Structures are given as C-alpha cells and as structure tokens.
N, C-alpha and C positions, 0 to 999 in steps of 0.2 A: 621117844619119837615125838617131834613137835606136832601139835594139833592145830594151832592157829597163831595169829599175830595180831596185836593191837598196837597202833602207833600213837604216841603222845608227842605233841609239839611243845618243846621246852622253851619256846620263845618268851613266854611271860617272865621267866626268871631273869632274862636280860632286860626286861622292861621295868624292873624294880620290885616285882612280887616275890614274896618268900614262900607262899604256898598257894596251891590251886588244885581243884578237883575237876576231872573231866570224865565223861562217859564215852570211851573210845570204842568204835565198832571193832568186832573181832572177826578177822578174816581167816578162812581155812587155807592151809598150805596145800599145794597139789598132792603131796604124799600123805595127807591126813585122811584116815578112814571116815572122819566126820563129813568130809566133802561129798562122799558117795552116799552116806546114810541120810544126811540132811542137807541136800543141795540148796534148798530155799530158806533154810533157817537163818534168822537174824539174831546174832549174839552181840553182846556188848560187855565191856570190861570197865568197871569204875576204878579209876586210878587217881590216887592222891599224891602230889609231889610237894615235899617240904624241904626247906633248907634252914639251917640254924640262923643264918644271917644273909643279907642280900649278897648276891654275887658281885654286884658293882657298888662302889661307894657313891655318895651323893655327887661328888665331883665327876666321876666317870659317867654317871647316869645323865647328868645335865650337859656335859661337854663332849661325851662320846657320841657315837652314831652307829646305826646298823645299816649295812649295805646289802642289798639283795639283787642278784642278777638272774634274769630269766631268759634262757635261750629257747625260743619257741620253735622255729623251723628254718630250713633253708629251701628256697623255692627256685624254680627254673634251673635245676641241677644239670650238669653235663650229661650227654647221651651215653657216656661210658659207664654211668652208674645204672646197673641193671639188677633187678632182684634175683635173677638166676645166677648160678656160678658159685664159687667159694664164698662163704660168709665174710662180710667185711665189717669193720668197726669204724663208724663215722664219729670223729672226735673234734671238739672245739675247746679252745682254752683262751683265757686272758688273765692278766696279772693285776692285782689290786695293790697300790702303794701302801706301805706300812711303815711304822717307825723303824729307823735304821736303814741299812743299805738293802736288805733283802726284801723282796716283794712276795706277796701271797698269791699263788696260782689258784685259779678256779677252773676246774676241769669238768667238761661235759662229755660223757662217753655214751656209747651204745645208742647212737641215733638210729632211728628206724627208717629205712627207705621204703616209702609207700608209693604204689603205682598211681597213675592218673585216675581220676574219677571225681567223686564228690569232694567238696571242700571240707576242711576241718570244722567241726561244730563249734559254735560260740554260744554261751561261754563254755569253756572246758577246764577241768581242774589242772593245776600245776602239780608236778611230780617231784618226789624226793630223788636225790642223786644216788641212791643205794639200791639199784635195781638187782644186783646179784645176791643180796642177802634178805630180800623182802618178798612177801607174798604179792602176787599181782594186784590184788584189790587194795593192798595197804600202801601202794605207791603214791596215791593221791594225797596231797597236803590238805589237811582240814581247813575249810573256809578260805581257800586261796584259789582264785580262778583267773583265767585269761579271758578278758572281755572283748578285746579288739577295739574297733572304733573307726571313724572315718579316716581315710588316708590323709586328708588335708590337715587333720589335727596332729599328725605324727611329727616327730622330730628328726626323722631320718632323711634319706636322700630322695626316695621315690614317693614324694608327697605332692607332686604337681598334678594338675588336671590332666595333662597329657600322659601321665604315668598310670592313670586309673585303669585303662583297658588292659595294659600289660600286667598289672597286678592281679586283676580278676582272672585272667587266663592262667597266669603262673600258679595261682593258689589251687587250681583244680587239676593241675598236671602233676607229674612225678615230683616228689619232694622228700626231704629228710626231716623227720619230726623228732624233737627232743622233749619239749614242754617241761623242761627241768628248771628248778630254781635252786640257786646256791646262795648261801648267806655268809656274811663275814662281819664280825664285830670290829669296829674301829675305835680304839681308845683315843683320848684327846690328842695325843701326839700324832697318831695316824690320821686324824681328821685334818690337822694342819698340813701334814705331808700331802694328803689328797688334794687339798686346795692349791698348794704350791705346784703340785705336779700338773693339775689341769691348767693353771695359769701359764706355766712354762710351755706345755705342749698340749694342745687342745684335743689331739686325736689319740685314742687308745686302740691298739691292735687286738683284734679277735681272730685268732688263727683257727683254721679248719683243715682237716686232712682225712684221708682214708687209710686204714691200716688193716692188714690181714687179721681176722678174728680168731682163726685156729691155725696153729703152726703145723707143718707137715712133719710129724714126729716119726713116721714110718719110712721116710726117704733114706737115701744112702748118703746124704750129706753129712758132713762132720758136725760136731756140737757147736763149734765156733760159727760155721756157716749158718746153722739153724738159728743161733742167737741173733746174728746180723739180719737174717730174714725177718725175724719177729720184730726187730726194731726199725725196719724200713717203713717209711711213710710215703704215701703217694697223694697226688692231687693236693699239694700244699698250697693253701690260699690264705688270704688275710682280708678282713674287713676293717675299715677305719671308722670308729665310732666317735663322733664329735661330742665331747663331754662338756663343752663350754656352757650349755644351758644350765648346768647345775651350779654355776657361779652367779646366776641371776637371782635377785631377791625372791624368796618364796618358792623357788622351783625345787621339787623333791623327786621328780620322776621324769625320765626321758624314755621314749619308746618309738621305734621306727624301723624302717627297712634300710639296710646298708649293703651296698654292692660288695661283692667278693672279687678280689684281684689275685693274680699270681704272686706268690711270696717272693719278693726280691729284697735281698739284704740292704742294698743301697737305698731303695725306695722306702723301706720300713724305717731305716735310720734317719732319713731326711724328714719323714712326717712325724715319727713318734719318738725319735732319739733312743730307740731300742737297738742294742748292738747284737743281740742274739735271739734266736727263736725259742719260744717257750716249749713248743712241742718237741723240738730236737732234744731239749734237756730232759723232757718228761717221757720220751718214747719208751724207755725200758719199763717204767712204771705202768704205762698204758698197756703195753703188750703183755706183761706178766700178770697184770690184774685180770686181764681177760681169760687167763688160764684157770681162774678159780671156778669151782663148780657153779653152774647156773641155778641149781635148785636152792630154794630159800633155806636158810638155816644159819647156824653159827659156824664160821670157818674154823678149821682145826688149827692147832698151834703149828703144825707142819706147814700148812698152806700159808700161814702168816709169816713163816720164816723164809720161805722161798724168795719172795720179792726183796726182802732185806738183803739176802745174800747177793742177789742179782744187782741190787743197787750198789752194794759195796764194790762188786766187780766193775760195774760201769764207772763208778767214781774213780777207781784206780786207773782204769783205761783212759778216762778223760784227763786225769792228772798227767799221765805219761804223754798223751797227745799234746797237751798245752806246753809241757816242758820241751818236747821236741820242736814244736812250732816256735817257742821262744829262742831256742838255740839256733834254729835255721833262719830266723827272720832277718838276721844281719847279713846273710849271704846275698849279694846283689843279683847274681845270675846262677841258677842251679838248673841243670837239665832235669826235666821231669822224668820220673820212672814210669814204667808201664802201668803200675798200680795207681800212681797219681793221675795219669791220663785217664784211666778207667773211671776213677772217682769223679774227675771233672765232667766226663761224659754223662755219668749217672746224675750229677746235679743238673746238667742241662736238660736231661730228659725229664727230671722231676719238674723243672721250671716249665717245660712244654706242657706237662700234665696240668699245672696250675693255670696255664693260659686258657684252658677250656672253660674255666669259670667266667672269664670276661666274654668269651665267645657265646656262651649260653645265657649271659645276663643274670648269673646267680646272685641272689641277695639273701642276707640273714635278717630275721626279725628278732630284735633283742630289746629287752626292757631292763633298765637299770633304775633302781628305786632306793631312796634313802628314807630312814625313819624321820629325820629332821632335815630341814633345808640347810645347806652349807652357809648360805647368806640369808639371815632372817629378813623377812619383809615387814616393813612398817604396817601396822594395822590401820584400817580406815579411820578408826576413832582417833588414833594418834595423829594422823595427817590432818584431820579436821581440827584437832586441838592446836596443832602448830600453826595452821592457817589462821585460826581465831586469835592466836597470840600476836601474829603479825598484823592482821586486819580484823579488829573487833567488829562484830556485826552491829548494825545500827540499832539503837534501842527503839522499841515500838513507840509510835507517837501516842501521847496521852489522849484518851477518848474525850471528845468535846461534845457534851450534850447540848450546848447552846452556842451559837455563833452570831455573827453580825446579822445574817439574814433572818435568823429566828428572832432576834431582838427587834428588828423593824416590823416583822409580822406581828409580834405581840403588841407593839405600839399601835399598829393599824387596828387590831382587834379592840384595844381599849378605847381608842378614839371612836370607833363605830358604836361600841356599847354605850359610851357616854352620850354620843349624839342621839341615839335612840331614846335614852332616858330623858334628855332635855326636851326632845320632841314630844315625848309623852307628857311632860310637865306643861308644855305649851298648850297641848290639846286639852289638858284638864282645866287650865285657866281660861282659855279663850274659845275652846271648841275647834272642830275641824273646819277649815275653809273649803267649801265645795267649789268646783271649777265654774259652775254657772253663776256664782255670786259675784264675779268680777274681781278685779285686782284691788288690793288694799292700798290706800294712799300712804305716802311716806310718813306723814305726821302720826297716823295711827300705828304704823309699824314701830316708830321710835317710842311711842307711849307703851306699846306692848313689850318692847325690849326692856324698858326701864322697870316695868312691873315684874317681868320675869327675873331680872337680875336681883331685884329686891327680895323676891320670894326665895331664890336659891341661896342668897347670902343669909337671910334671916332664919331660914330653916336648917342651915348647916350642910345642905346638899352640895353647894359649891366646894366647900372644904373636903367633903367626901370624894367628889369627883377629882379634885386635885391630888388627893392622896392616892386615889386609884391609879392615876396617870403617872405619879411620881416614880414608882418602881420601874415602869417601862422606860422612862427617860433615863434612869440610872443605868439600865442594861445597855441602852444605845451608847451612852457615854463610855462605858467600859468595853463593849464588844466592837462598836463601830469606830470610835475615836481612840481607843486604847489608852484612855486617861484614867490612871489608877493612883497617881501621886499628886501631891499638892503643887500648885503653880508657884513659880519662883517670884514673880512680880504681879502686881495688881493689873498692869497693862495687859499681860498675857491672859489673865483670867477674864478681863472684860472682852478681849478679842475673841476668846473661845466662846463666851456666852453669846456674843453676836452671831458667830458662825453657827452655833448650835440652835439658836432661835430660828434662824432662817431655814435650816434643814428641817426642824420639827414642824414649822408652819407648812413647808412644801409637802412633807409626808402626811400632814393632817388633811391637806387638800386632796391628796391622792386617795386617802381612805374615804373621805366624804364623797368624792366622785364615784368611787366604786359602790358606795352605799346608795347614792341617788340614781345612778345609771346601771341598769342591769348588765349591760355589755360594755366593758371598758375597751378603749382603743388598743389595738395590738401594738406591742413595742416594735421599734425599728430593728430589724435583724442586724447583728453586729458582724462585720466582715472579719474573718479570722483566717490566717494562713495556716494550713495544716502542717503537721510534722514532716510529712513526705515532701511537701513543697520546700520547707525550710532546708531539708537535707539536700535537695536538688540545687537550691540557691547557694548553699554553702559550697557544694562541689564546684559549681560554676566559678565562684569566687576563687577557690583554690587553684583551678586551672588557669585563671586569668591573673594569678599571683596577687590578688587583692586579699591578702591574708587578714587584714583588719576587718573587712566586711565578712569574710568567711567565719572568723571567730565570733562576730556578732550573731550570725545566723545560728551557729552551734549553741551559743549561750541562750538565744531565744528558744531554741528547741528544748533545751534542758529546763528552762523556766516554765514551759508548758507542762512538763511532767518530770519532776526531779527523781521519780522512782522508776524510771525506765532505764534498764541496764544498757540497751542498745544505744541510747542517746549519749551516754557517758563513753561507751566504746568508740563511737564515731568521733567524739571530741578528742579522745585520746589518740586516735589514728591521725587526726589533724595535727596534734602536737608532735607526733613522731615525724610527720612530714616536715615540720619546722625544726626537727632535731632537738626539740625541748623535751628531753627524756624524763626529767623530773616531773614536769607537769603531766606528761602522759601517764606516768606511774600513779599520780594522784587520781587521775580519771579512771584508770583501770581498777584501782583498789576501791574507789567509790562504787563502781559497778559490782565488784565482788562483795562489798559489804551489804549491798542490797540483796544479793542472792549468792550465798556461799557455795552453792552447788552449780553455779553457772560455769560450764566447761570453757567457753571461749574467754571469759574473764580470767580464769585460772591460767590459760595458755598465754594470754597477753601479759599478765603479771609476770609469768616466768620469762617471757622474751625480754621485757624491760629490765628484769633483775639481771639477766645475762649481760645486757648492754651496760648496766651500771656495775657489773662485776660482782654482784651479790649471788655467788654460785650456789651456796647452801640453800638460800631461799628459793632460787630457781628450781632446784631439784625437787623441793617439796611441792611447788606449784605443779610441775609437770607430772610428778608421781600421783598427786591427788587427782589431776585431770584424767589420767589413765584409769585410776580406780573408780572414779565416778562414771565414766563412760568407756568401758573396755572395748566397745565396738567402734570407737572413733579412730579412723585412719589418720586424721591430722594430728591427734594427740600423741599417738605412738610414733609418728614420723618426727614430730618436733622433739619428742623425748630422745629419739635416736640421734638427732642432730646435736642436741645438747650434750649427750654423753660422748659423742665423737669430739666435740669441742673440748671436753675434759680429758681426752685421750683414754676414755674408758671404752675400749673397742668391743669388749665382750657384751656389755649391756647395750651398746649402740647396735650391735648386730642383732641382738635378741629383740630390741624394739622395732627395728626395721622388718624383721621377720614377722613379728606380730601384726604390724601394719599391713604387710602384703597378704597375710592370712585373712585379715578383716576385709580388705579390698576384694579379695577373691570371693569371700562370702557375700558381700554386697552385690557384686556383679552376678553371682549365681542366683541370688534372690530376685534381682531385676529380670534376669532371663526367664525365671520360672513365672514371674508375674506376667511378663510379656506373652509367654506361650499360653498361659491360662486365659488370656483375653482373646485368644483366637489366632495365635500364630505370632511369629516374630514381627517386630515393628519394621515397617518399610521406610527406608530413607530415600528422600527425594533424589532421583538420579541426576537430574539436570537442574542446578540451582543458579546457573549463570547464563546470561543471554548469549546468543550466537556471536556477539561481537567481542567475546572475552579474548584478551591477548594472550600470547605465550609468555613464558617466564622471562624471555629476553626483553620484552617490552615493559616490564613491571617497574624497573628502577631507572633513574636517569644515569647518564654516563658519568657525570661529575657534578658536584655542588655548584650552584651559581654564585656569582660574586655578591658580596654584601649579605652575609648570613646573619644579619641582626635579627634577634628574636624579640617578639613582642608578647606572645602568649605561650609560655612554656607549658608543655603538655604533661599531664599526670593521669593517664588513663588506666588507673589501677582498678576501677570499679567495673562490674559488669553492667549490662545494658541499663542506661539511666532512665529509660522509659518504664522500667520495672518498679515495683513497690520498694519499700524501705529495705536497707541491707539486712535487717533482722529476718525478713521473710526470705530473702535470697539465701542466707546462710542455712536456714531451716530447709529450704527447698533443695539445696545441694546434697543433703543427706538422704533425701527421699527418692524413690524411683520416679522418673518423669512419666507424666500421663500421656503426652502427645509424642509425636516423632521428634527425636533429639536432633539438635543442630549437627551439622556435618563436620565442621572444622572450626579451628580457632579455640580460644579459651572458653567459649560457650559450650563446646563439646565436652561431655563427661571425660574426665581424665582417666587415662589407662594405667598410670603409675602412681605410687604413693607420693612421690616427690612433687609431681605436678599438682596433686591434690593440696599438698602443703603450700606450694607456690601460690595457688589461687587464694588461699586463706591469708597468706602473708602479704600479698599485694593489696588486698582489700584494706589492710591496716598499716601499710607503709613500713613494714618490718624488713627493710632492704637487706640488713646484715644476714638474716636467716634465709632470705630469698637466694642470695648467691651461694650459700652452702647447699641448699636443696638443688639448685640448678647444676652445681658441680656433680652431684650424684646422678642427676638426670642425664648429664653428658656421658657418664660411664654406662648408663643403661642403653644409650643410643639416642642421639639428639632427634627431636621431632619438630614439627612446625610450631607446636605450642611452646616448646622450649625456646626457640629463637624469638618468638613473639614476646614471651615474658622477659627475655634478656634485652630485647630491643626497647621495651617499655622502661626498664631500669636505666638504660643509657639515655633515653629521651628525657627521663625525669632529671638526670644530671646534665642535660644539654650537651652530651657527647654525640654529636650528630654523625660523625664518620663511623663510629662503632655501631651506632643504631642502623645505619644504612647497610653495613656489612651483614648484620643479623637479619635484616629484612631480605637481603639477597638470598641468604641460605633458606629462609622460610619460604620464599617464593619458589626456590628450586624444588622444595619438597611438596608444596601445595600452592601452586600459583593461582588457584581459583578460590582461595580462602578470602572471604570478605574482610576479615580482621587485618590481613596483610595489606590490603588496599587502603583500609581506613587509617592504619598506622603510618603507612607511607604518605598518605595525604597530609596527616598531621606534621610529619617530618618536612615535607615540602612547604607547608604553610608557615611553619616556624622559621624556615630558611628564606621566606618571602618569595618562593618560587610559586607564584599564584597560578600560572598556567599548569604546572605539574600537579599542584594541589587540586585544581578544578577537575582535571582528568581523572585523578584517583578517586575523588569524592563522587563524581558522576558514575564511575564504574562501581563504586561501593553500593550506591543506592539502586543500581540496576540488578543486583543479586536478588534472588528469591528469598534467601535467608539473610536476615539483618546481621550487621556486625555488632560487636559488644557495646560500642559507644556511639550509637546513631545520633544521639542528641548533639554531640559536638560536631559530627559530620554535617548535619543540617545547619548548625549555627555557622560554621566556618565556610561551608559552601555558599550560604546566603551572603556572607560578608564579601566573598570573592565576586559574586554576581553584582553586588552593590558597587564594588570598586571598578568593575568593568562596565557599569551602567546598563546591565541587563536586569532592569527593575521588575519586569514581569516574572522572570524565572526566580528572582530573589523573593518576590512576594509569595509565590507558590511554595518555595522551599521553606521559608519561615512559617507559613501556615501549616505545613506538614509537621514541623517541629512543635508548633503550638498544639497540634492534635495529639502528638505522642506524649509530650511533657512540656506543658506551658510554663514560661518563666518571664521575668521582666525583659530579658534579652531577646527572647523569641518574639514577644509582642512589639518590642522596640524595632526589631528588624522589619516586621510587617508594617509598622507605622512609617518608617523611613521609605520603604519601597512605595507605599501608597502616596506619600507626600511627593516623591519624585514623579509618580505617575499622575499627579495633580488630582488624586482622589481624596479630597480634603475631609469629607465626612468619614470615610473608612479609616483614614489616617488618624483622625482625632479619636475615634472609637478604640483603635488598637493602642494608641499612646495612653489613653485613659486606663485601659486594662493593665498596661505596663506600670503605670503610676500607682495603681491600686496594689500591685504586687510588691513594688519597691518605690517609695516616694522620695528616695534620696539619690536617684540617678540623674546626674546633671544633663545628660544627652536627652532624656525624655522631656525634661523641662524646656530645653532649648528648642526642640522640634515643636512642642506645644506652643511656645512663643511665636515661632514662624507661622504656625497655622492661625493663631489669633491675629497676627499682623495681616495675613491675607484675608481674614474675615472682618477686619475693621474693628476688632474688640480691643479697645485701647487699654482699659483697666486690667483685663486678663493678660494681655500681652506683657504689660509692665510687671505684673506679679510673677508670671512664668520666667521672665528674664531675671528678676531678682533672685529667684530660687536657683536658676542655672548658674549664675555668678557666685552665689553663696556656697553652692556645693562644689565649686571648682571645676568649671567646664574645661576639659583638657584639650580636645582636638582644636588646634588653632584655626584650621580651615573652617570648621563649623562656627566658631565664635566670630570670625570675620564675615561669614555669610549672614549671620544673625544681625550684626551691626550694620552691614550694608543694607539689609532689608529695612531696618529701623530708619535709616536715613532716607531710603526711597519712599517709605510710607509716611514719614514725618512724626511718628510716635513709637512708643514701646520702650524708650530709654528715659528714665527719669532725669538723667544728667543733661538732657537737651535743654 
C-alpha cells in the first residue's frame, strides 16, 4: 500500500547538470494510514539524481531550447457551464512544431469549474499535468508560481484600459481553472522549425472543449454507441495566440488573455493554416484517459493496455473513413444519406455550442515561455561599443593650470611688489614727503631720480627686479601671444617686441593705478547676445530664406559653447532643412560624441543614417536609444518606422506596441498627478471671442492672382516666445503644470505617431514625417494631423495642397488658433494681404496663443505698414518685442514710429535693432533718414555708407533715401 509521494523536478538534467540532490516534501496519499495518524506531520525525502553523462550534448544545450506552456484559466464562461449535473471534463490543447512533419500536442485536461466568488489568489503555484496519478499535495511544481501582473503589461488581446473593468468582473465570476504547466524540449532542428512556423503564421490555435467525464456504462446502448458518446466533444472553441512577440530580440515570454471563438474549420485554416482539429484527433485518448482510477497510485498494466487498444481501433476506423472520403471525393453530386444529414446537423449544433463562447466573452489566460530567446538581443555594452566604434567620444581636454588671465595677473602682482620695493628704497634715501610740506620742484625730483637709479644699479637691486619680472613676461608671451617658436625674420621679431612693449607698459599702468587708488573704475559691461536670442535670429533667417545669415547665427551660437549638444542638434536640423545630409550627420555625430547617452542625438543619427542608406548603422542607433530610455515614446515609434521601412513587420509591430504602452503609462501618470493636486485640470471652455467665424468662413474660395512668394514659411518649431528647444524637448516629456492648451500642435499628442511628428518637425526630418503621418491617417485623421501635413506642404511651397489640408483641419476644429495662423501664413506668402490680415487678427484674438505667435506679429505688422496703418503696426511690433525681441521686431517699431514722425522713439527702436544685428541694411537706411531730419550731416553720411555697403535691397526705400538727401542737401558723399 503506498504511504506517500515525493515529487522531484528533473529539469536540471535538461539544463546540463549530471547530478543534483533535493529535499522533496513527502505528501500522504488519501488511502494512506499515515494521513489519519499524523495529519500535521511534515516529512521530507532526500533524493539524489545522477546520470553517467549529460542528457544533452554541448551543441544541443547551446542551440536547443525549452518551451513551457501554462494554461491558467478560462474566464467569463458560458451560462451552460454549471457545477451541478453530470461531471464534465474541460480540456484544452495546442500543438508545438517539431522537426519533421508531425507536431507535438500539449494536452490540458481536468479543468475545474469554480463558481463565482473570490478571485484566484496571487501568487499561486503551477501544477503538474499528472492529476490522476499523484497525491493532491504533490501536484504543485516546486518553485514555480503564477504571479499575474498589470493588464497593460500583457501580450494578449484584453490589455486596454477599457478592458480593465470587464477583466476584474470576469475574474470573480464563474471560471474554469487549470493552473497547469506543460513542458517540451526543442532540439536545434525544432527551434528552427518553430521560428519558421511563427514567421509564416503568427497565430497558434488553442482549442478548448467540454467532454463527458464518466460514460454511462449501465445504459442499454450498444458498445459502439457507448464509444461514440465517450468521444463526443461539446462547446468546441478556439483561441488564437499571437506568437509574433517571440521573434523580437530578447523576448522569452508572452502572457495574456485571448478571446475564445467558435471553432470553424475555414476560419482556423485561414488564420493558422491548420487543416484539422487537434481535439478531434485526440478525443479517444482524452475520453479513455478519464476512465482511469482517480486515486493516486501506479496504474496497472491492464489499465495501460486499454487506451492502446482503443487507439488502434480508432486509428483503423480513421483509416477507413479517409479511404472512403478519398474514393467518394471525385463524385460531383451524391445525394446525402440520412446518416450523413444527421452528422451534418450534429456539426451545426456543435458549432452553435461554440458560439456561446463569443456571446459570453470567454477568454483564456495563457503563458508561453522559452528558456532562451529565439532571437538574441544585443547587450547594452555591445551597442555602446558599436556606437563608440562609429563615433569615438571626444578625448577630455587637458587640464590647464595656468592660462592667459593667470599670466597677466601674475605680471600685475610682480609689478606691484617691485613698485612697493622701489618706493621703500625711495623712502630710505629721501624720507617720506608729508602733505603739508608742499610740492617738490621738478629739478629736485630729477636729482632724486638720478640718485635712486644709481643706487639701484650699483647695488644690483635693478638686476634683481628685472629677473623677478622676466618670468612673468615669458608667461605672457607664451600664454597671451602663443609665441613658443623662433621668429622667421628679424623684422617679425622687432614688430613683436614693439607690440609686446606697448602691452606691458599698459598693463603696468593698470597695476600701478590699482596700487595707488583703492577703488578702481568699473569696466564697461560688454553687450552679448544670448544663445536663446541667437536661436531666434537663426530661425527668423531660415523663415526668410536668408540661409547665409542663419548659418552665421548657428555658428555663433556654437562658438559660445562648443560643448552644448543642443546647439549642434539645431545646426544639424538647419542642415537638414537645406538637404545637406552629410553636414547634418557631422553635426549630430558631434553632439553624440559630446554625450554618448544623449537619446535625441542617437535618434537623429539614426534618421540621417536611413537617409544616407546606412541601414545597419541606423538599426544600432535606434536600438541603443530604446535601450537607454525604454520609456521614450518617440524612440520606440521611430524604431518601428525604421523596421517598417526595412519590411521587418514583426519588429515594427512590436515597437509600435511598446510605444503605445509607454504613452498609456505617461497619460496615466499625468492623470494621477492631476488628481493628486486636487482634481482634474479644467480646460478653458471659451478661448475664442464671440466674433469667431464658422468653418465656411475660414478659407478663401480660391487663390488670388500672382502667387509670388517672398518669405516661404517653415513653422516647424513650437512657440518662438518660449526658451531654447532643449527646454521644450525636455518639457514635452514631463507632465504640464498649468492647464494644457486646447488644440493644435501645442496640445499634448494623443497618439504615438503625432508624438513622433512633433519631434521630427522640430528637426526637419521630412521623410520620416510622412511615414508617421501615413500611420496617423490609418488611426483616424485629426486636426493636428492636417496641420502637420499642411506645414510640410507649405515648406515645399505647394500652396494648393496646403490649402486643402487647412480646409480639413478647419472642418474638424475651426476654433483652433494654429489653423488661423497657418492660413494667415499661406495668404501672406500668396500676397493675399487682406486675407492674411483677417486671419492674423483672428489668431491674436484667441485666449490661447498659436504655436508661432512671433511670426504672426511680424507679418501682421508688415501688413499694417503696407496698408499705412502705422499706429496698429507700432502696437503689433511692440507686442512682438515684449514676447521675443529681435532685430526685425525693433526695426518694425522704428519704421512705424518714423512714419508717425516720432523721431526720438524711432531712433531708440532702431538703435536697439542695430545693437542686436548691425548688418541689417534697412536699419542703417532708416537711421540715415532720421539723421537727415535731425540735421546730423556726418552721422547721416555714415549710416548711408553702411546701408549701401550692406546691399540695401528695397528699391523704394533707396529712392526715398536719395530723395531726402537731395531735399536736405547732404547725406550723400557723392554730391
């Protein structure tokens, strides 16, 4: 009589071990007397397992794999499943591809139908699939548990936010629980077959059904009828498990909820390319297996022989049926017999049973796990190494203990110390001159100077002072003038000595003045344009197509700080605007060399590599970016677009899925922060004035004649009144503190593709923009989609397509200020000044600003100037100066004030513009006009010279200036 059971997991033998020892708990079987005598006793059995040699060779161990499938439970089961009535056997099965044509079935039997109530506990142990021969306590697999997890992290179908409530309710209602794990070793050939099978057909069918657990042996039916009844299956359903994630690098496990549908041969064949049902082939084995005794123990030889005999009978019957079907398949029309009609009706009824799964919303929770990933993932260290090979990091700058400033300070200190020493010698020789003794005459001073020089020279102190000062002068020559080599000619040497002598005398006077005066004069502050201003000026020049000036501003910005990655990225974006991809690549790689962990630099390097068709490098850049910042929505989305470009649909799908998951997590975090601050954020209900037009008034009926463009628009940046793009990019990843904008690109994007579009538009990566917008169109076009598309058309000066996009954007959200602003830019470029004026005025009337208010003010002010509304022009330009001052904004103020004959204010505004950019010819021209009106002849001539030298373009302004010179009689040196 068996007393107990101990279970030993032999999995270590498949993992390369030859021996191991475990202390296995000993469980009493129900029929054992030890259970009644010692119900609480804890027993253990020490088991040692040894093999003479490893079960697997080194090749099998490294190239093979171990597949484990855990069927947890089926939830939201049909109402027809009731615990009362005849016992039922709930069965599920799936097949694992193996080497050869035959596949290995994994059968899950004896599912337990549990009534509604409390949810299944977590974590809970997984169970062996040998319930009919094991003690109840021994069913649990050692150190193997079901942990569950958030629904959003699952790989199944019901992992959306809207599915959460349904999942919670279903898990506490009636359900079928297996919690069973089945394992299957895959040799190297089977691993290849598995990869091929998943690539060819992404879905695996998991069939479920209900079969009678106990046959009616006491009935009057014949033996054949009894066998058919045992083999009958009911509620035949199938769940389609998407196995594609296992082909992504590094993925070893998928787990999720999968809906159950009625089993239809045609549908299963279409989705999984399976031509026959697994359960129909295995139903004799399932039904006869259930006839084994349920008490634990070793089955008798007779019980093992019964299923074998039944299987042979079933195999013979199946062979006869196949032969009959083969012979009758060529008959085109055969009248069905009564038996055939009855069988067809039975199949239809079974299909109707399976339909109850879809009606009830049944779903299976399945976990499929591999010991090793099918596609190995590159390690983070390997990616870093590859990036360093392509872009070596900058070597650290050598530490400089002394520089030019330190050399000059040392010279000042030596001059001061020598002056103090000489003054001490003077006092020793002639005593201190008191203030009340009066001034010393010149002859006496000359005599004292002669005596002092004689004393210093005769005593050797002069030589000592000279030697003391010599080292400080050498440091200035080396550090200040960078002279470390011999001069080529004597003339160069003499010229350098003259220059050095003048500099040393000047610095000596500085040092002596600091010594004799306790408080030195404060230096004049140097005017310096900030990096933010340079970025604004560069963007203005880009919009005005003055690319030479824009490049100069970008270079000045980099010269201020060569170690700022954002400055290099902005310069690279400018190069992409000019389609100079090679130079853009240099800029992005320079930024990456400064900071190898900078995610945006990695992404932009990947984008440029795609444009240059360096696809292997691009993959490394994108993969490294995703590894460095796994929560980046933009990184995963751009990776998906890249894989899609490579026709790698599997990895593209997984990248997009990860991006959506991260976006949902960000939105959930923002909602929790918002609720934690005292409730949901309130959005302004009315942000447009009562004069807002309808969508039919938004766009003109047709383009006016003469669509000559002067200032092509490139409004890819967000609000220009904001700080530098570095701060904008960082702010886009964080939760906003105040009420978010309502519409337009300034509103937080709701899809991963619009997130990517915002990033790409900032850096002029138009090729990827169109790819992302194509996906957004599939998701459902929004106002932001049409706005982004309109900006790309406006950048290419395709005005008709831009207008079509704006019409669609207005139809969706006609109160969007960005729509009005972009439409104003379109009218302005088409020289429809009346339409531009209307749109710009409507844009500034909104409570919420558009994304590019700087150019709205600039162009509206220029329209006012052309229509001679100088008062409105002045106020508009002053508003632009308040938000983001530049040379052009102050120039507008100066022109408006000049036309209003406010000469003082005009000169102040033009002087401010000149301080920001002294190479603007219009500024010098208007300054010349002001000087002419003020009668300042010399200044008028100088301003006119600079205006002509810088190439004053507007012919009308040049004619006005020369007419004023002739009227006043001065200002032109040519007179």
